[in-house]
C-alpha positions in Angstrom: 0.1 -0.5 0.0 1.3 3.6 -0.3 1.3 3.5 3.4 4.3 0.7 3.6 5.7 2.4 0.6 6.1 5.9 2.5 7.3 4.1 5.6 10.0 2.1 3.7 10.9 5.5 2.0 11.5 7.2 5.2 13.3 3.9 6.8 15.9 4.1 3.6 16.5 8.1 4.5 16.9 7.5 7.9 19.4 4.9 7.5 21.4 6.6 4.8 21.4 9.9 7.1 22.9 7.4 9.8 25.6 5.5 7.4 27.0 9.6 5.8 27.1 10.5 9.2 29.2 7.8 10.8 31.4 7.6 7.8 32.1 11.1 8.0 32.4 11.4 11.9 35.7 12.6 12.4 36.1 11.2 15.6 35.9 7.9 14.4 39.0 7.9 12.7 38.5 5.0 10.3 41.7 4.9 9.3 43.2 4.1 12.5 40.4 1.7 12.8 41.4 -0.4 9.3 45.0 -0.5 10.3 43.9 -2.3 13.7 41.3 -4.6 11.5 43.7 -5.9 9.1 46.7 -6.2 11.6 48.6 -9.7 11.3 47.5 -10.6 15.1 43.9 -9.8 14.1 44.1 -11.8 11.0 45.2 -14.8 12.4 43.1 -14.6 15.5 40.2 -14.9 12.7 41.8 -17.6 11.2 42.1 -20.0 14.4 38.1 -18.9 15.4 36.9 -20.0 11.8 39.1 -22.9 11.9 38.5 -24.0 15.9 34.4 -22.8 15.2 34.2 -25.2 11.8 36.0 -28.5 13.4 34.0 -28.2 16.4 30.9 -27.9 14.6 31.5 -30.8 12.6 32.7 -33.0 15.4 29.5 -32.0 17.2 27.6 -32.8 14.0 29.0 -36.8 13.7 28.4 -37.0 17.9 25.3 -35.6 17.6 23.8 -37.8 15.2 25.1 -40.8 17.1 23.8 -39.3 20.2 20.1 -38.4 18.7 19.7 -42.2 18.0 21.2 -43.1 21.0 18.2 -41.2 22.4 15.7 -42.3 20.5 16.7 -46.2 21.0 14.4 -48.8 22.0 17.2 -49.8 24.7 16.3 -48.0 27.9 19.8 -48.4 29.1 21.3 -46.6 25.8 18.7 -44.7 25.9 18.9 -43.5 29.4 23.0 -43.3 29.2 22.5 -40.5 26.4 19.8 -38.8 27.9 22.5 -38.3 30.8 25.5 -37.3 28.6 22.9 -35.0 27.1 21.9 -33.6 30.5 25.4 -33.3 31.7 27.1 -31.8 29.1 24.2 -29.4 28.3 24.3 -28.6 32.0 27.7 -27.8 32.7 29.3 -24.5 31.8 31.1 -24.6 28.3 34.3 -22.5 30.6 34.2 -25.8 32.9 34.3 -28.0 30.2 37.4 -26.2 28.3 39.1 -25.7 31.9 38.6 -30.0 32.6 40.4 -30.8 29.1 43.1 -28.1 29.1 44.4 -29.5 32.5 43.3 -33.4 31.7 46.8 -34.0 32.3 46.4 -33.4 36.3 44.0 -36.2 36.0 45.9 -38.3 33.4 49.1 -37.9 32.9 50.1 -40.0 30.3 48.5 -42.5 27.7 49.9 -45.7 28.0 50.0 -47.9 24.9 50.2 -51.6 25.6 48.1 -54.6 26.2 45.2 -54.1 29.0 46.2 -57.0 32.1 48.9 -58.2 30.9 51.6 -55.8 31.7 52.9 -55.5 28.3 53.5 -51.7 27.7 54.8 -50.6 24.0 55.3 -46.8 25.3 53.3 -44.0 26.5 52.4 -40.2 25.7 52.4 -37.3 27.8 48.5 -36.1 27.9 50.2 -32.9 27.3 51.9 -33.6 23.8 48.4 -35.0 22.7 45.6 -32.8 24.2 47.1 -29.0 23.0 45.3 -25.8 23.8 44.2 -26.1 20.4 43.2 -30.1 20.8 41.6 -28.9 24.3 39.6 -26.1 23.1 37.8 -28.0 20.0 37.4 -31.0 22.3 35.7 -29.3 24.4 33.4 -26.8 22.2 32.9 -30.1 20.3 31.6 -32.4 22.7 29.3 -29.4 24.6 28.1 -29.0 20.8 27.3 -32.1 20.3 24.8 -32.7 23.3 22.9 -29.7 21.5 23.3 -31.2 18.0 22.1 -34.3 19.2 18.6 -32.4 20.5 18.1 -30.7 17.3 18.9 -33.9 15.2 16.7 -35.8 17.3 14.0 -33.3 16.8 14.3 -33.3 13.0 14.5 -37.0 12.8 11.3 -37.0 14.9 9.5 -34.3 12.9 9.1 -37.0 9.9 6.0 -38.7 9.6 6.0 -42.3 10.5 4.4 -43.1 6.9 8.0 -42.4 5.6 9.6 -45.2 7.7 6.9 -47.5 7.4 6.4 -46.8 3.3 10.1 -47.8 3.2 10.3 -50.7 5.0 7.5 -52.2 3.2 9.5 -51.7 0.3 11.9 -53.9 1.7 15.0 -51.3 2.7 17.1 -51.8 6.1 16.6 -49.5 9.5 20.2 -48.3 7.9 19.4 -47.3 4.8 16.0 -45.6 5.5 17.5 -43.6 8.0 20.4 -42.2 5.4 18.0 -42.5 2.1 14.8 -41.2 3.3 14.8 -39.8 6.9 17.4 -37.7 7.6 17.5 -35.8 3.5 14.1 -34.6 5.2 15.1 -34.3 8.8 17.9 -31.7 7.1 14.8 -29.0 6.4 14.6 -28.8 10.0 18.1 -29.0 11.1 19.9 -26.8 8.9 18.4 -23.2 10.2 19.2 -24.7 13.7 22.5 -25.7 12.5 23.4 -22.1 11.3 22.6 -20.7 14.8 24.3 -23.5 16.5 27.9 -22.0 14.2 27.3 -18.9 15.4 27.2 -19.7 18.8 30.1 -22.1 18.6 32.3 -18.7 16.7 31.0 -16.5 19.8 31.8 -19.7 22.4 35.5 -19.9 20.9 35.8 -16.8 22.7 36.4 -18.8 25.9 
């Protein structure tokens, strides 16, 4: 309507004036700002942030798939174990989980390579050699993310009508193939929007 056009025009004018005033305000010193933004430490930090967030998201997505399937298991024991996993990791603050993995060497000084219960040891590796700050960061964020992704994936799978599963089973398809070829592709429509939100949350959590 004409009123909507007028309101939209006024909004555009206001935004244009705001941008103009911002760009021409000498107090902001844009040249200094740009020098800092494109400096080497900032760009290195940006690269680490994106790398860490991407790795943690992939880890959370893979583990979250298993968490979702475990939560939907008909086996009561398995379902409760994964329910406890989700409850624990969603309840613990991310900073606590990161501190735990960052100081894992206090609890497990070294990983021993050998044959259990035989006394045969091939060697050992200090935890600090494997669990570097970067590894501790993506493991902590990835595990925390897996609890959230598990619930997101479970919700996406359960949003698919049961008739889809029954129809595929009637054609002789096995459960794994039904999940991979029928259920998950349709569930992605419900999962993808939340996946984008979670990636944004991981980027912000990487500051921890």
